[in-house]
N, C-alpha and C positions, 0 to 999 in steps of 0.2 A: 211269198210266205208272210202270214199275218203275225201280229204281235203275240197272240196266245200260243200259236204254234212254235214261234221262236222261244218263248219262255219254257214251254214244255220240253223241247229238245235240249235246251241249254241246261235245264235242271237235270235231265237224264244224263247228259254228257258229264256234268260236274260231279255227279254221284258215281257213275260207273267208271270214270277215269281212275279212281283210286281204290274202289272196292274190287276184290278179286272175283268179279262176276262177268267180265267180258262186255266192254262197251259196244263192240261191233255186233254182237249177238242182239243186243237191245236195239241198236240203230237199224238193223234189218227187220226186226220184228215189228217195230212201231209203224213203219209205212205199210206193212202187210195188214195190220189191224185197223189202221186209220185211213189208208188210201192217200196219205200225204206224199207229195213229190219230194225228190232230193232237195236238201236244204241249200246246196250250192257251196262253192269254194269260199266265198266271202264269209259266210256264217261259220264254216270250219275254222278259219283263221281267228275269228273273234272269240269263239268259245275256247280255243287253245290259249289265247291271251288271258282269258279269265282264269282258267285253271292254273296257268303258270304264275300269275300274280298271287293266287291263293296259296300255293305251296311256298313261294318266296316269303310271303307275309307270315305264314304259320311258323316257318323255321328261321325267321330273320335273326334271332339271337344266336342260334347254333351256327348259322351260315356266316355270321360276322366273325365268330371265333375261328371257324374252320378256314376261312379265307385269310385271316390275319396270320394264323400259324402256318398255313401253307406257303404264303409269301415269305415268311421269315425263314422257312426251311430251304427255299430255293438258293442254290449256290453255296450251301453249307453255312448260311448265316445263322442258322438255328437248328435245334434238334428236330428229328422227325417225330413229332408228338402224335398221340392217338388221333387228334383232330386233323393234323396235317395229313396223316396217312389216310384218314377217312375221305378227305378231299381228293387225294389221288385216286382212291377207290371209286369215287363217283365219276371222275373224269375218265379214267381208264376203262371202267366198267361200261361206259357208253359206246366205246369204239366198235365192239362186235355188232351191235344192233345198227349203228350208223352205217357201217360198211355193208351189212346184209341188206339194209334198206336201199342203198344206192345200186347194189348189184342185182337184187331180186325184185325190185318194185314192180317192174312191168310184168314179170312172170306171175307174181302174186295177184296183181290186178286182173290178169287174163284167166287164170286157172283156179284160184283158191278163194274166190269170193262167193261161191255158191252157198245157198242155205244148208245143203247137206254137209259141206266141209265145215261151216261155222258151227252147226249143231254137233258134229262129231268132235271137234276141238273143244267145244264148251263142256261136253260130257267127259271126254278123256282127261283133259287137264284139270277138271274138277276132281276127278277121282285121284289124280296124282297129288293134288293139294291135300286131300284127306290122308293119303298114305304118308306124305312128308310130315304132316302135323302129328301123326301117331308115331312115326319112326324117329323124328328128330329129338336130340337130347334137350333142346331149349335151355342150354346152360351158358350161352354167350350173348354179349351185346355187340352192337355195330362197331364199337371202338376196339374190339379185339380182332378185327378183320385181317385176314392174311391175303397174300397175293394169289394163292390158290382160290380163295373165296371170291376174289374179284373176277378171276377168269371164269369160274364156274357160273356165278350169277350173271356176269356179262354175256356169256354165250347163251345162257338160258333166256335172257331178255331178247336176244335175236329171234327166238322162237315166237315172240309175241307178234311178229309180222304175219303169222298165220292167223287169219281172222277167227275169232272165237277163243283164242288162247287166253287173252287178258294179260296186258303188260304187268300190272300190279300182281295178278295171280301167279304168273310164272316166276317172277322175281322173289315174291314171298315164299313160294314153294322151294326154290333153290336155296334161299337163305335158311329156311327151316332144315333142309337136308344137311347143311354144313354145321348145324348146331345152334343157330341163333334162336333166342326166345321170340315169341310171337310179336311183341311190340318192337323189338329191335329189327326183326325181318321187315316189318311194315315201314319203320322209319327209314331203313336203307332203301327200300323200294321207292318211297316218296322222294328221297333225295336224288335217287337215280333218275326220277322223272324230270328233273329240272333241265338238264342238258338235252334230253331226248325230245321233250315237248318244245323246247326252244328251237331245236334243229328242225323238227317237223313243222312248227309254225312259221319259221323263216322260209322253208321251202315252199309252203303254201302261199306265203306273202308274195314271193316272186311271181307266182302264177296269178295272184290277185292283181298285182300292179300292171301286169300285161293286159288284164281284162277289166281295168278299173271302171270303164264306162258301163259295164254291165250291172253295177251297183245302183239300184234305183231308189232305195230308201235305207237310210242309216239307222232309223229308229229300232227296227227289230234286231239289227246287228249289235247295237250298243246295249240294248236290253238283254240280249243273249249273253254278251260278255259279262255283264254284271251278275246275271242270274247264275251262270256257270261258275263264276268265281266264288260267290257266296255259298253255293251248294258244295263246291269242292272244299272250301275252308271248313264248313260244318262237318263234312264227311270225314276229313282227316282227323279233326278233333274228337268226334264221337267214336270213330272206328278204333283209334288208339286206346281210348278209355275202355271200350267194349272188350278189346283183346286181353285186358287184364283179368277178365272174369269168365270168358267163354273160349271155346275152341273154334276151329275153322269149320266145324260140321254144318252150322246153319248156312254158310255160304256155299258149301259143297252141295247140300240138298237143293238150294235155290238153283245152282247151275244145272243140276240134273233135271229139274222140272223145266227150266228154260230150254235146255237142249231137246227134251222130248217135245215141247211145244213147237220148236223150230222144225223138227222132223215131221210132225203132224201137218203143219202148214205147207211144208215143202213137198209133201207126197201128193 
């Protein structure tokens, strides 16, 4: 993999990780259109590192308050404040997806990674996002989260294991359905990404360490990590600002076009 290919794929990963448009759909379409080979495990690890650093940096102030108040609430040393409850919501909301990933990883890899499945999921969950955006009351923020919300959004995040669903897309959809406003739904989705990206990156790192000798050049990998991190940071910033002015419809339409393209190339 050369430097320009690494930069292109890293920018794509950084953007699609947090937009509700399905990173897996893009990552299967790009090789079809360009003829590029699979980027490899080492590259996957590095772009995960980049996106994780981006979300940690962007929410660094909020995370500092959340962790401090969560620690104070442990053992009854302090009240369960909205920020402490939000920290619990992020941690507990990760469990369904983590368990589903451990139990269903092999099945998904063998049976659900076809272009037809990814195209169908891209279209179906895009339409569900549109319905949730129209139906939801958009009257709450993430600090009003309840344990039912945590369970509902957490179980929904497990569906993101189906390629084409989009982790950010399905969690934003679920949060909209329980009444979050668009920006709150996106913020909770981004916070939920922290443990799940860390877990996925850690799992991939284990595989990378077992095959460390296969890494022949670190330059594309480091460039990929930097590019994915910068793209992810910019994506979070501008997406949250954009949601103050527009609905989810442009992203829904984009998903429909992308799904149709996948169907065309898969046929």
